[in-house]
N, C-alpha and C positions, 0 to 999 in steps of 0.2 A: 524461460525468462532469465535474462542476464542480470547480474548484480546491478549494472547501471540502470536498467529499466525498472527493477525493483525499487531502487532508490528514487528514481524519477516519479514513480507512482506514489510513493509515500510523500514526496515533496508536493505533488499536485493535490493530494488529499490533506496536506498539512498535518500528517501523523508522524510522530517519532516511532522508531522501531519497537519500543516497549509497548506502544498502543496496539500494534499488530499482534504482538505476543499475547497480550491480555485478551484481545478479542477472540483469537484463535485458541486460547487455552494451551499455549505451548510455552516452554521456558524461554526467557529472553535470549539465552544463548543460541537457541535454534533460529530465532528471527535475526539475530546478529550474524549467524553463519550464512544466511541467505544474503544479507547486506554485503558481506565480505566475499561471497562467492566460494566459501569453503564447503558448502552443501548446496545442492540444487534446490531451487524453489519448486515445491510440488505443483503438478499441473493444476490441481484444484485451487491452490492459492493463487497461482498465476491467473486463472480464469476469473476468480473472485475479484482480485485487485483490478484487472483490466476492465471488468464490468463496472466497478465503482468509479474508476477514473472516467470511463465513457459517460456515465450518468452525471458525474460532477462537472465535466466540461460542457455538457449539453445544457445544463441548467444555469440560469442567471444567478449571480451572487445575491445573497440576501440584502445587501446594501442597496442594490438596484430596486428590489421589491419594496423596500421600506419607504422610498422617497416618491 
């Protein structure tokens, strides 16, 4: 996963980098290093984020469901 794709996934999910760090139980500096490309995104994190994005894009927004 490239840093650009990592950032795109977080934008789609409406998550700041700190949220990813908290969910995964890693230091914020690790999640930031993925964002900046100074460390590679682990394959497991890549697959997890891509799965979440796929589900997010498939489902309708809650605003559509409420009306």
